[in-house]
N, C-alpha and C positions, 0 to 999 in steps of 0.2 A: 283536484286530483292529488296535488302535492300535499295538501293537508291530510287527506285520507292515507297517503303513503306514510307520512310521518307518524300518524296515529297508529298505523299497523306496526311500524318499527318499534314504537314505544311499548305496544302491547307485547311484542315478542321479547323485548328486553326485560320487561317485568316478569314475563313467564319464566325466562331463563334464570333470572335472579332468584325467584322462588324455588326453582328446581335445584339451583346451587345451594340454597339454604337448606333444603331437605337433604341433599347429599352430604353437607357438612354435619348435619345432625346424625345421620346414620353412621357416618365414619367415626364420629365421636363416640357413639354408643358401642361400635365395634371395638374401638380402642379401650374403652372402659371394661368391656367384657373380656378382652384378652389380657388385661392387666390384673384383674382380680379373680381369685379362685382358691383352691386348697393351697396353692403356692402362688404368691403375688410376684409379678414380673414388672419391673419398672418400665415405663413407656420408652425410655432411651434405649434400653436393652431390646425391646420389641422392634424398634426401628432398625437397630443394628443387625439383628438376626434376619429380618425381612430383606434388608439391603444386601446382606451376604448371600441369601438364597436366590434373590432375583437378579441382582446386578454384580454379584461376586465382589462386593465392596465390604470391607470391615475386617477387623482383627478378631479371630475366633477366640483368642485368649482373653478377651474382655468380657466374656460371659461363660457361665457354667454349661457343660454339656447337657446336664439335666434340664436347664432352662430352655435350651434349643429343642430338646425332644418334646417337652411339655407344650411349648408354643407351636412348633411347626407340625408335629404329628398328631396332637390331640386338640389343643384349644383353638387354634386359628381355623382349621377346617370346620370345627363345630360352630364357631361364631359366624363364619361366612355362609354355612349351610342354613343356619337359623335366619339370617338376613334374607337369603334367597327364598326360603319357604314362606316367610312373612310377606315378601313382595309378591310372590305368586298368588297366595291366598287373598291378599288385599286387592290386587289388580283384578282377579277373577270376581271378587265381591263387587267391585266398582262396575264391572261389566254386567253382572247379573242384575244389580240394582238399576242400571241404566236401561237394559233390555226390557225388564219387567216393570220398570217405573214404580218401584216399591222399595222403601228403605229397609224392609225386613228380608229382602232377598239376599242370600249369601250361600256359599258352597255347602255349609253345614245344614242350613234349614231346608233347602230344596232337595236334599237327598244325594247330592253329587258326592260329597265327602264320604258318606256312609257306603254308597255304591262303590266308589273307588276303593274304600277300605275293604269291602267284601271281596272285590276282585283280587286285591293284593293279598288278602288273608288266605284265599284259596291256594295261591301260589306259594305263600309263606309257609303254610302248614302241610301241603301235599308234597310228596317227595319228588319235586321237579327241579332240575338245576336252574338257578336264576340266569345263568349265561347259556342260552340255547341259540344255535344257529348264529353265533357271534353277536347276539343281541341280549340286552338285559330285559327280560320279559316282565319284570315286576311293574314298571310304569305302564307297559302295554296292557297288562291285565287290569291295573288300576283304572286306566283310561276307558277300557271296555266296560268295566263295572260302573264307572261314573256316567258314561254316555247312555248306558241302558237304564240307569236310574232316572235320568232326565227324560228319556223317551217314554218311560212308563208313567212318570208323573204327568207329562203332556197328554198321553193317551187317556189316563183316568180323568183328567180335568175336561177333556173334550166331550165326555159323556154327560157332564153336568148340564142342567137346564140352562144355566147362564155361565158359560165358560169365561173365566176372568183370571187376572193375575193372582187373586186371592185363592182361587181353587187350585191353581198350579202350585202355589206355595204350600197349601194344606196337603195336597197330594204328595208333594215332596217330603213333607214332615212324616207322613205315613210310610212312604217308601224308605226313608231313612231309618225309621224305627224297625221296619221289617228287615232291612239289610243288617242292622246292628244285632238283631235277634239271631239271624242266621250265623253271623260271625261268632257270636257268643256260643251258639250250639257247636260250631266247628271247634272252638277252643276246648270245650268240655269233652269232645269226642277224640281229641288228639293227645299230645304229650301231657302226662299228668302234672308236670312242672309248668304252670301257666304264667309264672312271673315274667319271663322274657316277652311272651306274647301280649300279656296285659299291659306291660310297659310300652310296647309298641303301639297298641291301640289307643292308649291314653296320650300318646304324642311325646316325642323326646328325641334327643340328638346324642345319646350316649355313645353310639357306635359310628359316629360321623367320620367320613374319610374324604380325602381329596378326590377319589373316584366319584363319590356321590355329588360333590360340588360340581365337577365337570359334567356329570350326567344331567343334573338339574339345569345347568347353563344351556345345554342343548335344547331344552324345552322352553326355558325362560326367554331367551333372546328372540326367537321367532314369534312367541306369544305376545311379547311386549311390542314388537314391531307391528303386528297385525292390529293390536289394540289401539296403538297410536294412529295408524292409518285410518281406522274407522272412528276415531274419537270425534271428529267433526260431524260425521253422519249420526253418531250416537246422540249428539246434541239435538239434531233435527228430529230424532225419534222420540224426544221427550214430549212432543205434541201428539195429538191424536193420529192414529195410523193412517187414516184417510188423508189428513192434511200433509203428513210426511210423504205419502205416495204422490200427492199433487206437486210436491217439490222435487220429484224425481228420484226418491229413495225407494229401492226395491226392499220393502220392509221384511218380507219373509226370508229372502236370501240373506239379508244382513243379520237378521236374528239367528239364523242357523250358523253362519260363520262365527259370530261372536260367542254363541253358546258353546260351540265346539272348541273354540279357542280357550274360553274360560274353563271348560271341563278338562282340557288338556293340561292347563296350568295347575288346576286342583289335583288332578290325578298324579302328575309328576311330584308335586309337593307331598301328597299322602304316601306315595311309594317310598320316600326316604325318611319321613318323619312320623308316620302314623296320623291319626285323626286329631287335629288341633282346632278346636272350635272358637268362634267369636272374633277371630282376627279379621276374617273377610267381611264381617258385619260392622265392626266398630271403626276400623281404620278409614274406609271410604266415607262413612257418615260424618266422622269428626273432621275429615279433610273438607267435606262439602260445607260444613258449618263455618270453617275458618276461611277457606279460599274460594268458595262458590261452587257452582254446579257445572262449570265449563269442563267437559271431559278431556280437553286438550291439556289442562293442568291437573284435573282431578285424578286421572289415571296414574301419571307418574308420581304425584305427591302422595296419593293413597299407598302406592307401593313402597315409597321411602318411609312413610309413617308406620306402615304395618311391619316392615323389616326392622325398624328401630324398636318397635314395641316387642316383637318376638325375641330380639337379641337380649333386651333387658329382662324379659320374662324368663328366658333360659338362664341368664345369670342368677336371678333370684332362685330359680328351681335348683340349681346345682350348688348354691352357697347357703341357703336358708337352713338346711339340715346337715351341713357338712360334718363328717366326711360322706354321709349319704346324700341322696338327691331325690327330688320329686319329679314325676313326669311333668313336662312343661304345660301339658294340656290342663292340669289342675290349676296352675297359675293363671292361664288365660281365661279359664272358666270363672275363677273367683273375680277377676276384673271385668269379664265380659257379661256375665249373667245380670248383675245390677244395671249395666248399661242397656242391655236388651229390654229389661222391664221398663226402664225409663223411656226408651224409644217406643215401646209398645203403647204406653200410656200417652205419650206426647202426640203420637200420630194415629191414635185409634180411629178418629173420624176419617182420616185419609185412607187408612188401610182397610177398614171394614165398611 
């Protein structure tokens, strides 16, 4: 018993060491992203400004007022929002891949992101106040669109002669394409100046605010908690459903809870950033290759890796064509599309 207890403690220590490593990486990426831009800000100045804002420590005469405005009002909320969006998409991708037991399952491929994008687009383009009844209805509309896309994909796959994970994913691809087409139609029927809308649908953080960071945190924290609570059960579900049920797992109930959680995280991310593909696909899979398939570690590490990747992608997007900038979705697609092809070829026997 003592040996087993010591082994358990060692495993927990190793797990926390890895999470601390991932936390250090994402904090380093955030520091790099806040340092560089159209105006570079020295890390020492960044720490001084943040200390002044949070702890009222520091001499304001040691930095320029313009540096404070750029860092606190523009760059820092943008970097934190990119990190949170990357974490939401990556955690939801890890959940979808675990629930469907397929490395190609992610918010983009199974239609959740496109459905959420359609729901948000309707609110975005129709003359409806975003703040209604003291609530921000954009993430609510995105969530409704995402969950309807998942439900429709499930319904379509259930009519197949052999319902399987593959049919759900293929149904999701079809639903995603349909939602994207409807969104494009709505753009063409709305304001003739499509640049702001197209920038949103391709993903980006140009209009990031502290309010959006706070809003996303409201969805991220409970989503992360639920994902971690069910991480051990998700490990059990990697075996056949009948075997998992024999171990006491209510498979259907667990699947519903996890799918709703992943959809909520995706919808919240889409509502503030637009559709950003491949983050939820690549980050969980790379994490699995490096640290294994234990979801107790996979979920938080995938989140940290996805957040780091999106922060750096956003840095590239806003500096590569300075003073202009690219939608971050272009950068993630350039990086993610070759990885998707590699993953498809590598796992073709398992997937099909």
